[in-house]
DOMI-298580 format. One line per 3 residues: their letters; for each residue z, x, y of N, C-alpha, C. Coordinates in Angstrom, 2 decimals. Layout:
BEGIN
a = Z:X:Y:Z:X:Y:Z:X:Y  ...;
***
This chain:
BEGIN
msp = -3.03:-21.29:11.04:-3.01:-21.01:9.62:-4.20:-20.12:9.27  -3.92:-19.15:8.43:-5.00:-18.27:7.99:-5.77:-18.94:6.85  -6.98:-18.49:6.61:-7.75:-19.05:5.48:-7.05:-18.88:4.13;
lqi = -6.31:-17.79:3.98:-5.59:-17.57:2.73:-4.47:-18.60:2.55  -3.78:-18.93:3.62:-2.73:-19.94:3.55:-3.31:-21.31:3.23  -4.45:-21.63:3.81:-5.11:-22.90:3.53:-5.55:-22.96:2.07;
lfl = -6.05:-21.84:1.56:-6.46:-21.78:0.15:-5.27:-22.03:-0.77  -4.12:-21.39:-0.47:-2.94:-21.60:-1.30:-2.43:-23.03:-1.20  -2.53:-23.65:-0.03:-2.11:-25.04:0.13:-3.01:-25.96:-0.69;
lla = -4.31:-25.70:-0.68:-5.23:-26.50:-1.50:-4.98:-26.29:-2.99  -4.63:-25.08:-3.37:-4.30:-24.80:-4.76:-3.04:-25.56:-5.18  -2.05:-25.59:-4.31:-0.82:-26.34:-4.61:-1.11:-27.84:-4.71;
lst = -1.97:-28.35:-3.83:-2.33:-29.76:-3.90:-3.07:-30.08:-5.19  -3.98:-29.21:-5.59:-4.71:-29.41:-6.84:-3.76:-29.40:-8.04  -2.83:-28.46:-8.05:-1.86:-28.38:-9.13:-1.00:-29.64:-9.19;
aln = -0.57:-30.10:-8.02:0.27:-31.30:-7.97:-0.50:-32.53:-8.48  -1.75:-32.64:-8.11:-2.55:-33.79:-8.58:-2.79:-33.72:-10.08  -3.04:-32.52:-10.60:-3.24:-32.38:-12.04:-1.97:-32.74:-12.80;
lav = -0.82:-32.28:-12.31:0.45:-32.63:-12.96:0.73:-34.13:-12.87  0.38:-34.74:-11.74:0.61:-36.17:-11.57:-0.22:-36.98:-12.55  -1.48:-36.62:-12.69:-2.35:-37.34:-13.62:-1.86:-37.16:-15.06;
aag = -1.49:-35.94:-15.41:-0.99:-35.68:-16.76:0.29:-36.46:-17.03  1.21:-36.48:-16.07:2.46:-37.22:-16.26:2.20:-38.72:-16.35  1.30:-39.22:-15.53:0.97:-40.64:-15.58:0.33:-41.05:-16.89;
llt = -0.61:-40.24:-17.37:-1.26:-40.55:-18.64:-0.28:-40.47:-19.81  0.56:-39.46:-19.79:1.56:-39.32:-20.85:2.53:-40.50:-20.84  2.94:-40.92:-19.68:3.84:-42.07:-19.57:3.17:-43.35:-20.07;
hrs = 1.92:-43.54:-19.67:1.21:-44.76:-20.09:0.98:-44.76:-21.60  0.64:-43.62:-22.16:0.39:-43.56:-23.61:1.65:-43.68:-24.43  2.79:-43.45:-23.80:4.05:-43.58:-24.54:4.55:-45.02:-24.57;
gag = 3.80:-45.93:-23.96:4.13:-47.34:-24.07:4.57:-48.00:-22.78  4.70:-47.26:-21.71:5.10:-47.84:-20.42:3.89:-48.54:-19.79  4.17:-49.42:-18.88:3.10:-50.13:-18.18:2.44:-49.25:-17.13;
ipq = 1.35:-49.76:-16.58:0.61:-49.01:-15.57:1.45:-48.77:-14.30  2.20:-49.76:-13.80:3.02:-49.47:-12.61:4.04:-48.35:-12.83  4.67:-48.35:-13.99:5.63:-47.28:-14.28:4.93:-45.92:-14.39;
ail = 3.73:-45.90:-14.96:2.97:-44.66:-15.09:2.57:-44.13:-13.72  2.18:-45.02:-12.82:1.81:-44.61:-11.46:3.03:-44.05:-10.73  4.17:-44.71:-10.87:5.38:-44.21:-10.21:5.81:-42.86:-10.78;
tga = 5.68:-42.68:-12.07:6.03:-41.40:-12.68:5.10:-40.29:-12.19  3.81:-40.58:-12.14:2.85:-39.59:-11.64:3.09:-39.26:-10.18  3.38:-40.26:-9.37:3.66:-40.01:-7.96:4.93:-39.19:-7.79;
gaa = 5.92:-39.46:-8.60:7.15:-38.67:-8.55:6.91:-37.23:-8.94  6.07:-37.02:-9.94:5.75:-35.65:-10.36:4.99:-34.91:-9.25  4.06:-35.59:-8.59:3.31:-34.95:-7.50:4.23:-34.63:-6.33;
att = 5.10:-35.55:-5.98:6.02:-35.33:-4.86:6.98:-34.18:-5.16  7.47:-34.11:-6.38:8.37:-33.03:-6.76:7.67:-31.68:-6.71  6.45:-31.63:-7.23:5.69:-30.38:-7.24:5.42:-29.90:-5.81;
lgi = 4.96:-30.80:-4.95:4.70:-30.40:-3.57:5.99:-30.07:-2.83  7.07:-30.77:-3.15:8.35:-30.47:-2.52:8.84:-29.08:-2.86  8.70:-28.69:-4.12:9.11:-27.35:-4.54:8.24:-26.30:-3.85;
yla = 6.93:-26.55:-3.78:6.04:-25.59:-3.13:6.37:-25.45:-1.65  6.55:-26.56:-0.95:6.83:-26.51:0.48:8.21:-25.91:0.76  9.16:-26.13:-0.13:10.47:-25.50:0.03:10.35:-23.98:-0.12;
ava = 9.53:-23.54:-1.05:9.32:-22.10:-1.23:8.62:-21.51:-0.02  7.67:-22.23:0.54:6.98:-21.74:1.74:7.97:-21.63:2.90  8.83:-22.62:3.04:9.81:-22.60:4.13:10.82:-21.48:3.94;
ayg = 11.18:-21.18:2.70:12.19:-20.15:2.45:11.61:-18.75:2.64  10.36:-18.55:2.25:9.78:-17.21:2.30:8.82:-17.02:3.46  8.51:-18.11:4.19:7.50:-18.00:5.24:8.00:-17.68:6.57;
***
């Protein structure tokens, strides 16, 4: 892996974690419990990374 590819992978990970935290906080503030908020955030992170890795596989 080139340094540029590693940088983009870290950027995708950072984006996924930011989206996961935002989704979890939004879910918790809307009245759901903490377990549901964690599951929602984890689902958002997995979806974000899945889309990124699918794009890498398609174009890489």
